[in-house]
C-alpha positions, 0 to 999 in steps of 0.5 A: 479399906482394911487394916492389917497389922504384922502384915509380913508375919506368918498369919498376917502375910496370908491375911493380906494376899487373901485380901488383895486377891479378893480386890479389897483395898488393903493397909499393911503395917510393917515394921521394915519397909524392904519387907513389906515392899513386895506387898506394896508392889501388889497395891497395899498401902505401907504403914511403917512402924511398930504397934507398940506406937499408939499414935501409929496404931491410930493412924493405921486404922484411920477410915478402916472399915476392918482390921486384922490385929495381932500381939507379937511375941517378945521372947526377950520380954522382961514383962511379957504381959504388961507389954502386950496389955499396952499394945492391946490398949492401943488397939482399944484407943484407935478403934474407938477413935476411927469408929473401926465397924469390925475387927479380927484379933488372934486370940488363943484356946483357953482365953476363957480362963483369966489364970493358970495359962501362961502367955494365954493370959494375954487372950484372956485379957485382950477379949475383955478390953475389946469387947468393951469398944462400943460400936465395934464387932469383934471376930476372936479367932482362938487358936491352939498349938501352932504347928510351925512352933515344933520347927523352933526344935529344928536345930535338936531334931536334926543334930540329936534326934530329939524333939523337946516336950515341956512338961510331958503329955507327948503321947497326948493327941492334941489340936494343932494348926498351921498359920496359913489356916489361921490366915484364911479364917481372919481373911474370910471373917474380914471379907464377910464380917458378922453381924455381932461379936464372935468366937471361932475356935479353930482346929487342924485337919485331926488332933496329933502328938508330939510322938506323932510329930517326932516320927514325922520328923524321923521319916523326913530327915532320915534319921530317928527322932524321939519326943523327950520330956523336959520336966516342969522343974527344968523348963525354965532353965532349959528356955532361959539357955536359949536366950529367953527371958526368965519372965517368958520361960516362967510363963511357959512354965504356967502354960505346961502346968495349965495344960496338964490341969485342962485349962487349953481346952476349947470353950464350945462357944461360937463356931469351929473351922477345921484347917486343911494344912497338915502337920506333915506339910508344915514339917517337911517344908521346914525340915526337908532339904532344899534339893531342887524337887522340893523347891518345885513341889512347894511351887504347886503345893503352896504358890498355886495351890494355897495361893501363897504368892509370897514366896515367889522371891523365896523359890524364884531367881530375880532372873527367872525366865518364864515359859511366855518370855516373862522375866523374874518372880512376878511373872509366874505370879502373873500367870498364877493369877490368870489361871486363878482368875478363871478357875478360883478353885483350881487344884494341881496333883503331882502325878510323877516328879523326876529330879536330875541334879538341878534339872526337875520334870513334873507330870501334873494334872488340874481341876477347876471350875471354869467361874471367870473369864480365862483369856478369850473363853467366858465363864461356863461354870464347868468343872475342867481337868487337865493335864501336861508336864512342866519342866524347871532349871534351878540355880542355888535352890531358886528356879531360873527357867521353866516351860510347859508342854500341854495339848491346848487344843484339848483344853480350849474344847472343854472351854468351847464345847 
């Protein structure tokens, strides 16, 4: 059994999907039973409650062979570090009681520093506390700036053409990573635990600046977006005006000052992993208008290529009719599972997308290694390529019907030759 805290969150949802796809038994800890319903339908055992409840944490860890631990952000906390330490204390006690052999903790770049890093101080304190748990090996996944954090400024980018940058450094290329890549790193560690406690320093495909992010947003939104510095002394008033507590806002000021001093740098300990999701993908997903073609692109890019089947209810209507008579979003998910069962590394490329109102036509190609049984065809180990066209009808931004035209005989010949 593998326990995942924050199972419906940005990283936790990826971890759960990966573990379930690998055939692992998963216990998903969620705050909202309704939000966890899709995971339960896929076979996850649900534990409903909050990580601030130490007794619930202990129950969730009972019998677990591994666990994914996070400290969820609380931007309204009166004392964020104290609340976070309490959550970590609950993890420590639960791990000791249950004698969990391995756990992954979502930490931060700069966790090697005890002070001067704002909310990142929690990562330092957590790593110290967790390392003291006897009998448990840890994978500390140290994350840099989340690309998704830029989407908190979606409104000023759309309405005013402004991307706020706290404290300066807008032209400096810094490490950024997508939440999906962090989830993949965590899932990999849970599926293949290390022999000893390790640090994994994660980076995105390449370092990016806020000026570059603004340029990407400009292209997506069709208007100029400029990276504008919020001076150090204006950070707390600016953040509290959005509803953030003064305590948390002050920590973000400290974070900006620490970044300027070079404290948010990689330690060089452990191993380094680079993610695959680009800043362009994250910003386009968060900023682009939800037109029919963008919905269909997300199906191929995220649901199929990135295995993000948790997005199915968002992209497909409840009364969706599939190409083989299947009904509902889950029927499309079943098609994806069948494809990935035969070709685990399958990747689609969209060669042409044509949209007319709520109808979309896609000319695509894919390649993948035939490593599993696909329908009646036993694994051949060959790299298979295939081309075809798919057609989609949408209503209210969700897909209601799809069908595909392809050369089935040519496909079968590749598998049987």
